[in-house]
C-alpha positions as CSV (number, residue, x, y, z in Angstrom):
1,M,82.9,-120.3,26.0
2,P,82.1,-124.1,26.2
3,F,78.3,-123.7,26.1
4,L,75.9,-121.6,23.9
5,L,72.2,-121.2,24.3
6,P,70.0,-120.8,21.2
7,E,69.1,-117.3,22.2
8,D,72.8,-116.3,22.2
9,M,73.4,-117.4,18.6
10,R,73.3,-115.0,15.6
11,K,70.0,-115.3,13.8
12,R,69.4,-114.4,10.1
13,E,67.9,-115.5,6.9
14,P,70.7,-115.3,4.3
15,R,68.5,-116.6,1.5
16,S,64.7,-116.6,1.3
17,G,63.4,-119.7,3.2
18,W,66.7,-120.4,5.0
19,H,66.3,-119.4,8.7
20,G,69.6,-119.9,10.5
21,R,71.2,-119.7,13.9
22,F,74.9,-119.2,13.5
23,F,77.8,-119.8,15.9
24,D,81.6,-120.4,15.8
25,S,84.1,-122.4,17.7
26,A,87.8,-121.5,17.7
27,H,88.3,-123.2,14.3
28,M,84.9,-123.9,12.8
29,S,81.7,-122.2,11.7
30,F,78.2,-123.7,12.2
31,A,74.7,-123.0,10.9
32,D,71.6,-124.6,12.2
33,Y,69.0,-124.0,9.4
34,T,65.2,-124.4,9.5
35,I,64.4,-124.7,5.8
36,E,61.2,-123.9,3.9
37,A,60.1,-126.3,1.1
38,G,61.1,-125.1,-2.4
39,S,63.9,-122.8,-1.1
40,W,67.4,-123.2,-2.6
41,I,71.0,-122.2,-2.4
42,H,72.6,-121.4,-5.8
43,E,75.7,-123.2,-7.0
44,H,78.8,-121.7,-5.4
45,H,82.1,-122.6,-3.9
46,H,84.4,-121.5,-1.1
47,P,87.8,-122.4,0.3
48,N,86.3,-124.2,3.4
49,E,85.4,-127.8,3.7
50,E,81.7,-128.0,4.5
51,V,79.7,-130.9,6.0
52,W,75.8,-131.0,5.8
53,I,73.9,-133.2,8.3
54,V,70.2,-133.5,7.4
55,L,68.1,-133.6,10.5
56,E,64.6,-133.4,9.1
57,G,63.0,-133.3,5.7
58,E,64.4,-134.0,2.2
59,L,67.0,-132.0,0.4
60,E,68.5,-132.3,-3.1
61,V,72.2,-131.7,-2.8
62,S,74.6,-131.3,-5.7
63,V,78.3,-131.6,-5.1
64,A,80.8,-131.4,-8.0
65,G,78.0,-132.2,-10.5
66,E,76.6,-135.3,-8.6
67,T,73.1,-134.8,-7.3
68,R,71.4,-136.8,-4.6
69,K,68.2,-136.7,-2.6
70,V,69.1,-136.9,1.0
71,G,67.0,-137.2,4.2
72,P,67.4,-137.4,7.9
73,G,70.7,-138.9,9.0
74,C,72.3,-138.4,5.7
75,V,75.6,-136.5,5.5
76,A,76.9,-134.6,2.5
77,I,80.6,-133.7,2.5
78,V,81.7,-130.8,0.3
79,P,85.5,-130.5,-0.2
80,P,87.1,-127.1,-0.4
81,D,86.6,-125.1,-3.6
82,V,84.1,-127.6,-5.0
83,P,80.9,-126.3,-6.6
84,H,77.7,-127.2,-4.7
85,S,74.1,-126.3,-4.4
86,V,71.0,-127.3,-2.3
87,R,67.3,-127.3,-2.9
88,A,64.7,-128.1,-0.3
89,L,62.2,-130.7,-1.6
90,T,60.3,-130.5,1.7
91,S,60.5,-128.3,4.8
92,G,63.3,-129.5,7.0
93,R,66.3,-128.8,9.1
94,A,70.0,-129.2,8.6
95,L,73.2,-128.5,10.5
96,I,76.2,-127.3,8.5
97,A,79.8,-127.2,9.7
98,D,82.6,-125.4,7.9
99,Y,86.3,-125.8,8.5
100,P,88.4,-123.7,8.9
101,L,86.4,-120.9,10.5
102,R,84.4,-119.1,7.9
103,P,84.2,-115.4,8.8
104,G,80.8,-113.8,8.1
105,F,79.1,-117.2,7.7
């Protein structure tokens, strides 16, 4: 399936304030999040590489103990099995890609 419409994507709110549309390619998982200010994702890790692309707003992203404030156009790369967390400093939007495919994401 080379094209997906937004209405065909899985929608859910896995954490309070994180409203996502989810989809997969053959080898990757994606999340398109609309994020409420003040919401957060606890520190965690997983075997997938994860790339965060900030589209709108400002996030505080921690990767392996290094914390940065990031805004539109910034990219955060999380290597496999590395602890990371995110906090929304403002309302915003981010696109997240995981490789390899992350079942249940």
